[in-house]
All heavy atoms as an XYZ file, in Angstrom:
777
protein
N     132.811     81.303     89.470
C     131.642     80.882     90.209
C     130.856     82.106     90.702
O     129.638     82.102     90.676
C     132.072     79.993     91.372
C     130.906     79.388     92.090
S     129.824     78.450     91.025
C     130.328     76.842     91.379
N     131.572     83.145     91.146
C     130.884     84.346     91.616
C     130.135     85.046     90.482
O     129.060     85.603     90.685
C     131.856     85.316     92.283
C     132.306     84.876     93.636
C     133.652     84.874     93.959
C     131.395     84.461     94.591
C     134.084     84.468     95.202
C     131.807     84.050     95.835
C     133.163     84.049     96.149
N     130.710     85.020     89.285
C     130.040     85.628     88.141
C     128.745     84.880     87.822
O     127.719     85.504     87.533
C     130.967     85.632     86.935
N     128.795     83.567     87.876
C     127.599     82.765     87.632
C     126.528     83.070     88.674
O     125.348     83.229     88.347
C     127.950     81.277     87.651
C     126.762     80.381     87.469
C     126.126     80.294     86.241
C     126.270     79.647     88.528
C     125.022     79.470     86.072
C     125.171     78.824     88.370
C     124.544     78.742     87.137
N     126.920     83.156     89.935
C     125.961     83.498     90.995
C     125.414     84.905     90.814
O     124.234     85.160     91.072
C     126.620     83.368     92.366
C     126.858     81.946     92.771
C     127.547     81.845     94.116
O     128.195     82.776     94.579
N     127.422     80.688     94.748
N     126.252     85.827     90.357
C     125.796     87.189     90.116
C     124.768     87.256     88.996
O     123.763     87.958     89.098
N     125.006     86.516     87.933
C     124.046     86.461     86.818
C     122.742     85.828     87.284
O     121.649     86.317     86.965
C     124.655     85.696     85.621
C     123.603     85.397     84.567
C     125.801     86.486     85.027
N     122.839     84.750     88.045
C     121.644     84.085     88.549
C     120.847     85.020     89.458
O     119.626     85.106     89.360
C     122.022     82.811     89.299
C     120.836     82.068     89.844
C     120.016     81.350     88.998
C     120.537     82.102     91.192
C     118.907     80.669     89.485
C     119.442     81.433     91.699
C     118.626     80.710     90.839
N     121.527     85.748     90.348
C     120.851     86.692     91.238
C     120.184     87.810     90.454
O     119.071     88.229     90.775
C     121.842     87.274     92.251
C     121.215     88.261     93.179
C     120.394     87.838     94.208
C     121.425     89.622     93.018
C     119.793     88.743     95.064
C     120.840     90.530     93.856
C     120.018     90.086     94.893
N     120.842     88.305     89.408
C     120.267     89.360     88.579
C     118.991     88.884     87.887
O     117.974     89.591     87.866
C     121.302     89.819     87.545
C     120.841     90.939     86.684
C     120.694     92.216     87.196
C     120.537     90.719     85.352
C     120.255     93.253     86.389
C     120.102     91.740     84.544
C     119.961     93.023     85.071
N     118.998     87.688     87.336
C     117.807     87.132     86.683
C     116.703     86.892     87.699
O     115.526     87.157     87.429
C     118.172     85.837     85.922
C     119.087     86.170     84.752
C     116.928     85.103     85.451
C     119.700     84.967     84.081
N     117.077     86.424     88.883
C     116.112     86.200     89.963
C     115.446     87.514     90.383
O     114.234     87.577     90.585
C     116.846     85.550     91.131
C     115.982     85.119     92.288
C     115.124     84.043     92.166
C     116.042     85.781     93.507
C     114.345     83.620     93.231
C     115.264     85.376     94.573
C     114.427     84.297     94.438
O     113.657     83.903     95.488
N     116.228     88.582     90.490
C     115.685     89.889     90.854
C     114.768     90.423     89.751
O     113.701     90.981     90.030
C     116.816     90.873     91.135
N     115.157     90.255     88.494
C     114.307     90.695     87.384
C     112.982     89.950     87.369
O     111.945     90.530     87.031
C     115.029     90.501     86.052
C     116.108     91.510     85.714
C     116.734     91.165     84.370
C     115.574     92.919     85.698
N     113.016     88.682     87.724
C     111.775     87.909     87.768
C     110.820     88.485     88.812
O     109.609     88.540     88.578
C     112.080     86.447     88.075
N     111.332     88.932     89.935
C     110.471     89.535     90.951
C     109.878     90.855     90.468
O     108.751     91.197     90.818
C     111.245     89.757     92.253
C     111.387     88.516     93.060
N     112.423     87.636     92.858
C     110.623     87.984     94.028
C     112.285     86.630     93.692
N     111.194     86.810     94.411
N     110.599     91.595     89.654
C     110.070     92.841     89.100
C     108.906     92.574     88.159
O     108.004     93.395     88.039
C     111.159     93.606     88.347
C     111.947     94.540     89.193
C     113.073     94.109     89.852
C     111.550     95.850     89.344
C     113.805     94.962     90.641
C     112.270     96.719     90.132
C     113.405     96.282     90.778
N     108.911     91.440     87.477
C     107.902     91.161     86.459
C     106.676     90.417     86.973
O     105.689     90.313     86.255
C     108.537     90.360     85.318
C     109.600     91.097     84.513
C     110.242     90.156     83.522
C     109.007     92.303     83.812
N     106.713     89.911     88.195
C     105.609     89.081     88.698
C     104.292     89.855     88.726
O     103.279     89.398     88.187
C     105.945     88.521     90.100
C     104.724     87.938     90.766
C     107.027     87.479     89.998
N     104.282     91.011     89.331
C     103.025     91.760     89.500
C     102.481     92.268     88.162
O     101.279     92.107     87.895
C     103.199     92.885     90.531
C     101.956     93.744     90.619
C     103.543     92.312     91.895
N     103.292     92.871     87.264
C     102.730     93.247     85.963
C     102.195     92.071     85.158
O     101.175     92.195     84.473
C     103.907     93.912     85.246
C     104.756     94.433     86.328
C     104.637     93.419     87.432
N     102.841     90.917     85.255
C     102.342     89.735     84.543
C     100.996     89.308     85.115
O     100.071     88.961     84.370
C     103.376     88.603     84.586
C     104.543     88.934     83.670
C     102.750     87.269     84.202
C     105.701     87.981     83.760
N     100.861     89.346     86.430
C      99.578     88.996     87.053
C      98.484     89.954     86.601
O      97.377     89.535     86.245
C      99.705     88.982     88.585
C     100.568     87.810     89.039
C      98.332     88.923     89.244
C     100.923     87.844     90.506
N      98.783     91.247     86.606
C      97.776     92.234     86.196
C      97.378     92.063     84.734
O      96.197     92.135     84.392
C      98.309     93.652     86.418
C      98.215     94.175     87.832
C      98.892     95.528     87.935
C      96.764     94.289     88.249
N      98.366     91.855     83.865
C      98.052     91.688     82.450
C      97.252     90.413     82.206
O      96.342     90.405     81.382
C      99.330     91.689     81.619
C     100.011     93.053     81.596
C     101.204     93.083     80.700
N     100.918     92.603     79.355
C     100.281     93.301     78.405
N      99.863     94.512     78.678
N     100.079     92.793     77.218
N      97.565     89.355     82.925
C      96.812     88.105     82.775
C      95.381     88.266     83.250
O      94.450     87.724     82.639
C      97.482     86.987     83.574
O      98.745     86.711     83.073
N      95.213     88.995     84.329
C      93.862     89.199     84.855
C      93.011     90.025     83.904
O      91.837     89.723     83.685
C      93.939     89.907     86.206
C      92.583     90.191     86.784
C      92.593     91.327     87.779
O      93.627     91.972     87.966
O      91.518     91.565     88.340
N      93.585     91.059     83.341
C      92.814     91.965     82.493
C      92.573     91.440     81.085
O      91.500     91.609     80.535
C      93.546     93.310     82.380
C      93.682     94.048     83.667
C      92.372     94.761     84.004
N      92.403     95.286     85.340
C      92.769     96.511     85.668
N      93.176     97.337     84.726
N      92.739     96.912     86.921
N      93.596     90.832     80.490
C      93.513     90.502     79.069
C      93.731     89.033     78.743
O      93.790     88.668     77.572
C      94.531     91.338     78.282
C      94.364     92.806     78.472
N      93.285     93.499     77.983
C      95.125     93.709     79.121
C      93.399     94.774     78.314
N      94.518     94.924     79.006
N      93.920     88.195     79.744
C      94.060     86.770     79.486
C      95.501     86.289     79.499
O      96.444     87.054     79.688
N      95.647     85.003     79.264
C      96.950     84.348     79.368
C      97.921     84.871     78.317
O      99.111     85.066     78.597
C      96.788     82.819     79.248
C      98.121     82.120     79.216
C      95.945     82.298     80.391
N      97.452     85.118     77.112
C      98.352     85.592     76.053
C      98.989     86.922     76.426
O     100.175     87.152     76.169
C      97.593     85.717     74.736
N      98.235     87.815     77.043
C      98.797     89.101     77.477
C      99.772     88.904     78.627
O     100.769     89.621     78.730
C      97.679     90.045     77.897
N      99.507     87.942     79.486
C     100.432     87.656     80.573
C     101.746     87.084     80.079
O     102.792     87.289     80.699
N     101.714     86.365     78.970
C     102.938     85.799     78.404
C     103.755     86.820     77.618
O     104.891     86.531     77.245
C     102.591     84.611     77.509
C     102.044     83.394     78.245
C     101.596     82.334     77.252
C     103.066     82.841     79.207
N     103.198     87.984     77.382
C     103.917     89.044     76.683
C     104.836     89.751     77.687
O     104.469     90.745     78.304
C     102.926     90.023     76.055
C     103.598     91.030     75.165
O     104.816     91.085     75.074
N     102.784     91.847     74.511
N     106.031     89.231     77.843
C     106.972     89.738     78.850
C     107.446     91.144     78.484
O     107.703     91.969     79.361
C     108.155     88.767     79.005
C     109.162     89.277     80.007
C     107.646     87.400     79.420
N     107.544     91.448     77.201
C     107.987     92.771     76.780
C     107.010     93.848     77.258
O     107.434     94.911     77.732
C     108.133     92.812     75.260
C     108.666     94.115     74.776
C     107.974     95.084     74.128
C     109.995     94.613     74.933
N     108.784     96.145     73.861
C     110.043     95.876     74.349
C     111.148     94.103     75.508
C     111.195     96.651     74.318
C     112.295     94.878     75.485
C     112.310     96.127     74.893
N     105.719     93.617     77.152
C     104.729     94.588     77.620
C     104.777     94.720     79.143
O     104.601     95.811     79.679
C     103.333     94.183     77.162
N     105.027     93.627     79.844
C     105.171     93.690     81.305
C     106.410     94.497     81.675
O     106.389     95.272     82.633
C     105.246     92.288     81.889
N     107.484     94.336     80.915
C     108.697     95.120     81.167
C     108.446     96.608     80.912
O     108.993     97.456     81.620
C     109.836     94.612     80.294
N     107.616     96.922     79.929
C     107.257     98.329     79.694
C     106.495     98.906     80.875
O     106.669    100.068     81.231
C     106.415     98.452     78.423
C     107.187     98.333     77.157
C     106.271     98.549     75.964
C     106.981     98.372     74.663
N     106.090     98.545     73.507
N     105.636     98.087     81.498
C     104.924     98.542     82.690
C     105.908     98.831     83.825
O     105.753     99.806     84.561
C     103.905     97.500     83.146
C     102.675     97.405     82.301
S     101.529     96.144     82.899
C     100.987     96.864     84.440
N     106.916     97.993     83.956
C     107.928     98.204     84.998
C     108.706     99.479     84.713
O     108.956    100.287     85.620
C     108.874     96.989     85.078
C     110.071     97.288     85.966
C     108.135     95.768     85.582
N     109.084     99.709     83.470
C     109.866    100.888     83.124
C     109.054    102.180     83.202
O     109.625    103.262     83.334
C     110.452    100.755     81.713
C     111.516     99.706     81.634
S     112.842    100.102     82.783
C     113.615     98.541     82.928
N     107.732    102.086     83.135
C     106.903    103.287     83.249
C     106.975    103.891     84.647
O     106.913    105.111     84.801
C     105.458    102.962     82.889
N     107.116    103.066     85.658
C     107.240    103.542     87.039
C     108.145    102.582     87.810
O     107.664    101.703     88.525
C     105.862    103.640     87.695
C     105.899    104.348     89.030
O     106.947    104.947     89.362
O     104.892    104.304     89.752
N     109.465    102.746     87.696
C     110.375    101.790     88.322
C     110.336    101.811     89.847
O     110.586    100.790     90.483
C     111.753    102.195     87.808
C     111.590    103.399     86.990
C     110.154    103.721     86.885
N     110.016    102.953     90.440
C     109.986    103.032     91.900
C     108.860    102.158     92.470
O     109.071    101.389     93.406
C     109.802    104.478     92.329
C     109.853    104.685     93.806
C     109.712    106.166     94.143
C     109.681    106.380     95.633
N     109.510    107.790     95.980
N     107.682    102.263     91.901
C     106.553    101.446     92.345
C     106.818     99.969     92.057
O     106.493     99.109     92.875
C     105.257    101.908     91.649
O     105.085    103.300     91.891
C     104.053    101.161     92.166
N     107.422     99.683     90.906
C     107.741     98.297     90.568
C     108.781     97.725     91.522
O     108.713     96.545     91.876
C     108.239     98.217     89.125
N     109.727     98.548     91.963
C     110.743     98.074     92.907
C     110.119     97.722     94.252
O     110.458     96.704     94.854
C     111.830     99.128     93.079
N     109.198     98.561     94.716
C     108.529     98.270     95.986
C     107.698     96.996     95.859
O     107.690     96.148     96.759
C     107.661     99.464     96.431
C     106.828     99.112     97.643
C     108.535    100.674     96.714
N     107.007     96.830     94.734
C     106.216     95.616     94.510
C     107.126     94.390     94.449
O     106.783     93.331     94.988
C     105.407     95.742     93.228
N     108.299     94.513     93.823
C     109.233     93.389     93.755
C     109.730     93.009     95.145
O     109.845     91.824     95.470
C     110.414     93.742     92.852
N     109.997     93.994     95.985
C     110.435     93.718     97.355
C     109.323     93.016     98.136
O     109.579     92.064     98.879
C     110.877     95.014     98.054
C     112.174     95.523     97.426
C     111.046     94.817     99.555
C     112.573     96.915     97.845
N     108.087     93.461     97.958
C     106.976     92.829     98.663
C     106.744     91.392     98.199
O     106.429     90.512     99.006
C     105.709     93.664     98.498
C     105.708     94.999     99.242
C     104.489     95.828     98.849
C     105.743     94.775    100.734
N     106.913     91.136     96.916
C     106.787     89.765     96.399
C     107.891     88.893     96.978
O     107.647     87.750     97.399
C     106.823     89.758     94.852
C     106.998     88.352     94.310
C     105.569     90.393     94.294
N     109.101     89.419     97.036
C     110.220     88.684     97.629
C     109.949     88.381     99.098
O     110.171     87.260     99.569
C     111.510     89.488     97.470
C     112.703     88.843     98.107
C     113.305     87.753     97.517
C     113.215     89.326     99.294
C     114.403     87.145     98.100
C     114.303     88.740     99.891
C     114.911     87.651     99.294
N     109.451     89.370     99.843
C     109.162     89.167    101.261
C     108.040     88.153    101.474
O     108.061     87.413    102.464
C     108.810     90.491    101.927
C     109.975     91.452    102.134
C     109.471     92.773    102.712
C     111.024     90.841    103.024
N     107.065     88.110    100.581
C     105.997     87.116    100.697
C     106.570     85.709    100.626
O     106.185     84.828    101.401
C     104.953     87.330     99.596
N     107.510     85.491     99.711
C     108.149     84.182     99.618
C     109.001     83.861    100.834
O     109.017     82.718    101.313
N     109.688     84.861    101.355
C     110.513     84.656    102.553
C     109.629     84.294    103.745
O     109.928     83.365    104.506
C     111.339     85.922    102.860
C     112.400     86.132    101.805
C     111.966     85.856    104.238
C     113.487     85.093    101.775
N     108.537     85.037    103.932
C     107.647     84.770    105.064
C     106.991     83.397    104.963
O     106.766     82.732    105.973
C     106.578     85.848    105.199
C     107.121     87.182    105.614
C     106.453     88.338    105.290
C     108.297     87.280    106.329
C     106.943     89.568    105.679
C     108.803     88.507    106.729
C     108.129     89.657    106.396
N     106.674     82.976    103.742
C     106.093     81.645    103.567
C     107.092     80.571    103.992
O     106.736     79.618    104.691
C     105.669     81.429    102.117
N     108.334     80.738    103.586
C     109.355     79.772    103.987
C     109.622     79.792    105.479
O     109.807     78.745    106.109
N     109.628     80.978    106.065
C     109.846     81.075    107.508
C     108.712     80.422    108.287
O     108.948     79.782    109.312
C     109.980     82.534    107.934
C     111.300     83.216    107.616
C     111.233     84.686    108.011
C     112.442     82.532    108.300
N     107.496     80.588    107.820
C     106.359     79.985    108.508
C     106.410     78.475    108.498
O     106.026     77.818    109.462
N     106.918     77.917    107.414
C     106.986     76.462    107.309
C     108.129     75.896    108.150
O     107.950     74.960    108.920
C     107.149     76.040    105.842
C     105.871     76.342    105.088
C     107.489     74.569    105.722
C     105.984     76.169    103.602
N     109.300     76.478    108.016
C     110.491     75.872    108.625
C     110.789     76.360    110.038
O     111.281     75.597    110.850
C     111.713     76.112    107.734
C     111.578     75.425    106.409
C     111.484     76.151    105.243
C     111.509     74.043    106.329
C     111.346     75.521    104.020
C     111.370     73.406    105.120
C     111.288     74.150    103.967
O     111.146     73.523    102.777
N     110.512     77.612    110.327
C     110.874     78.161    111.634
C     109.707     78.098    112.614
O     109.849     77.630    113.737
C     111.389     79.611    111.490
C     111.678     80.216    112.836
C     112.629     79.644    110.619
N     108.556     78.538    112.171
C     107.408     78.613    113.080
C     106.603     77.315    113.144
O     105.759     77.152    114.013
C     106.492     79.750    112.668
S     107.293     81.355    112.705
N     106.833     76.423    112.178
C     106.152     75.124    112.137
C     104.627     75.245    112.112
O     103.923     74.492    112.767
C     106.593     74.247    113.316
C     108.094     73.960    113.406
C     108.407     73.239    114.698
C     108.559     73.169    112.214
N     104.122     76.217    111.352
C     102.670     76.378    111.263
C     102.083     75.669    110.056
O     100.876     75.613    109.901
C     102.255     77.869    111.253
C     102.580     78.507    112.566
C     102.885     78.607    110.097
N     102.906     75.156    109.189
C     102.403     74.353    108.086
C     102.276     75.096    106.780
O     102.279     76.320    106.718
N     102.151     74.307    105.740
C     102.082     74.842    104.388
C     100.800     75.642    104.169
O     100.817     76.694    103.544
C     102.186     73.686    103.363
C     101.960     74.183    101.958
C     103.525     73.003    103.479
N      99.690     75.175    104.679
C      98.401     75.818    104.433
C      98.404     77.251    104.948
O      98.017     78.182    104.243
C      97.254     75.001    105.077
C      95.944     75.734    104.942
C      97.168     73.633    104.438
N      98.858     77.449    106.155
C      98.848     78.793    106.726
C      99.924     79.682    106.113
O      99.693     80.849    105.821
C      99.026     78.734    108.245
C      97.903     78.036    108.940
C      98.127     76.842    109.583
C      96.624     78.565    108.925
C      97.096     76.184    110.224
C      95.584     77.919    109.549
C      95.813     76.718    110.203
N     101.105     79.131    105.906
C     102.218     79.931    105.402
C     101.988     80.388    103.974
O     102.134     81.570    103.655
C     103.519     79.136    105.489
O     103.817     78.849    106.809
N     101.641     79.468    103.092
C     101.430     79.858    101.709
C     100.096     80.571    101.523
O      99.944     81.355    100.589
C     101.572     78.658    100.777
C     103.025     78.345    100.531
C     103.616     77.234    101.090
C     103.810     79.202     99.780
C     104.957     76.960    100.896
C     105.144     78.940     99.573
C     105.717     77.825    100.126
O     107.044     77.566     99.942
N      99.156     80.334    102.398
C      97.922     81.127    102.374
C      98.204     82.582    102.694
O      97.680     83.500    102.045
N      99.059     82.817    103.685
C      99.456     84.179    104.015
C     100.253     84.807    102.881
O     100.064     85.976    102.543
C     100.282     84.206    105.304
C     100.808     85.557    105.638
C      99.971     86.539    106.126
C     102.145     85.855    105.448
C     100.447     87.798    106.426
C     102.636     87.108    105.741
C     101.787     88.084    106.237
N     101.136     84.031    102.255
C     101.924     84.554    101.138
C     101.027     84.921     99.957
O     101.245     85.941     99.300
C     102.974     83.537    100.708
N     100.005     84.116     99.697
C      99.076     84.423     98.608
C      98.272     85.682     98.912
O      98.040     86.509     98.025
C      98.140     83.244     98.364
N      97.864     85.841    100.164
C      97.145     87.060    100.549
C      98.048     88.285    100.441
O      97.616     89.352     99.996
C      96.619     86.920    101.971
N      99.291     88.128    100.814
C     100.242     89.232    100.706
C     100.515     89.577     99.244
O     100.615     90.758     98.885
C     101.540     88.846    101.417
C     102.490     89.967    101.625
S     103.829     89.403    102.683
C     104.963     90.750    102.479
N     100.592     88.573     98.392
C     100.769     88.812     96.962
C      99.548     89.515     96.375
O      99.675     90.437     95.575
C     101.034     87.501     96.230
C     101.233     87.593     94.728
C     102.446     88.446     94.384
C     101.374     86.211     94.125
N      98.361     89.099     96.787
C      97.141     89.763     96.320
C      97.082     91.218     96.749
O      96.679     92.092     95.972
N      97.487     91.501     97.975
C      97.517     92.885     98.452
C      98.554     93.700     97.682
O      98.327     94.882     97.378
C      97.814     92.914     99.948
N      99.662     93.080     97.333
C     100.691     93.769     96.550
C     100.182     94.093     95.156
O     100.409     95.196     94.644
C     101.956     92.895     96.457
O     102.415     92.622     97.779
C     103.037     93.574     95.669
N      99.473     93.155     94.542
C      98.915     93.398     93.210
C      97.915     94.540     93.262
O      97.922     95.427     92.404
C      98.270     92.111     92.643
C      97.464     92.404     91.396
C      99.328     91.079     92.368
N      97.070     94.565     94.268
C      96.085     95.648     94.403
C      96.773     96.983     94.624
O      96.394     97.999     94.053
C      95.130     95.337     95.563
C      94.110     96.388     95.801
C      93.157     96.491     94.634
N      92.194     97.530     94.917
C      91.749     98.380     94.016
N      92.140     98.285     92.769
N      90.896     99.297     94.347
N      97.801     97.000     95.470
C      98.550     98.226     95.748
C      99.204     98.746     94.469
O      99.162     99.929     94.178
C      99.605     97.935     96.826
C     100.465     99.089     97.142
C     100.192    100.097     98.017
C     101.749     99.379     96.582
N     101.230    100.980     98.035
C     102.203    100.564     97.168
C     102.558     98.731     95.657
C     103.433    101.132     96.854
C     103.778     99.297     95.327
C     104.193    100.471     95.929
N      99.814     97.842     93.695
C     100.461     98.226     92.444
C      99.441     98.736     91.435
O      99.695     99.693     90.707
C     101.230     97.038     91.878
C     102.018     97.359     90.627
C     103.282     97.902     90.725
C     101.502     97.091     89.366
C     104.015     98.194     89.592
C     102.229     97.377     88.228
C     103.487     97.924     88.338
O     104.206     98.219     87.216
N      98.289     98.096     91.406
C      97.235     98.479     90.467
C      96.744     99.896     90.745
O      96.482    100.672     89.822
C      96.078     97.493     90.599
C      94.967     97.681     89.619
C      93.912     96.609     89.798
O      93.700     96.149     90.926
O      93.289     96.255     88.785
N      96.644    100.276     92.017
C      96.211    101.622     92.370
C      97.229    102.680     91.998
O      96.868    103.812     91.681
C      95.927    101.705     93.869
C      94.722    100.953     94.316
C      94.572    100.970     95.827
O      95.503    101.426     96.528
O      93.516    100.519     96.301
N      98.514    102.357     92.063
C      99.558    103.345     91.875
C     100.210    103.319     90.498
O     101.011    104.189     90.189
C     100.646    103.154     92.942
C     100.174    103.650     94.265
C     100.999    103.112     95.408
N     100.526    103.572     96.686
C      99.478    103.108     97.329
N      98.750    102.175     96.777
N      99.119    103.583     98.491
N      99.893    102.338     89.684
C     100.526    102.207     88.385
C     100.000    103.282     87.428
O      98.796    103.445     87.261
C     100.233    100.828     87.798
O     100.795    100.723     86.524
N     100.921    104.017     86.767
C     100.473    105.039     85.820
C      99.998    104.459     84.498
O      99.310    105.119     83.739
C     101.742    105.886     85.613
C     102.854    104.944     85.833
C     102.369    103.986     86.909
N     100.352    103.219     84.218
C      99.976    102.593     82.951
C      98.586    101.988     83.104
O      98.368    101.080     83.900
C     100.993    101.490     82.555
C     100.566    100.813     81.274
C     102.379    102.083     82.430
N      97.645    102.494     82.346
C      96.300    101.942     82.350
C      96.177    101.005     81.163
O      96.424    101.367     80.039
C      95.251    103.062     82.261
C      95.283    103.988     83.435
C      94.976    103.287     84.740
O      94.166    102.386     84.792
N      95.652    103.704     85.813
N      95.808     99.768     81.457
C      95.731     98.762     80.388
C      94.390     98.805     79.712
O      93.375     98.936     80.192
C      95.990     97.387     80.979
C      97.367     97.290     81.544
S      97.624     95.755     82.395
C      96.809     96.101     83.917
């Protein structure tokens, strides 16, 4: 059971690494480029430190959205609105620091 949870956690963490490059590729070149996961992985491997920080920020955006709904009782509109703004700021931050120019 622990091995299964470890594999699931590893895949979950990898998904957070790929969120921002997929968003950037989709914005610049369309949906087909966003679906090219291999090219997004190349963007992550070009600068893993920046990608790691972006993955942590994406993870925190999801955590804060959940906390706003369940703990602070401010509602879905405010919580997920804040998470979307935080994700947008993360994408912009990554775009400024990414060495890979698309």
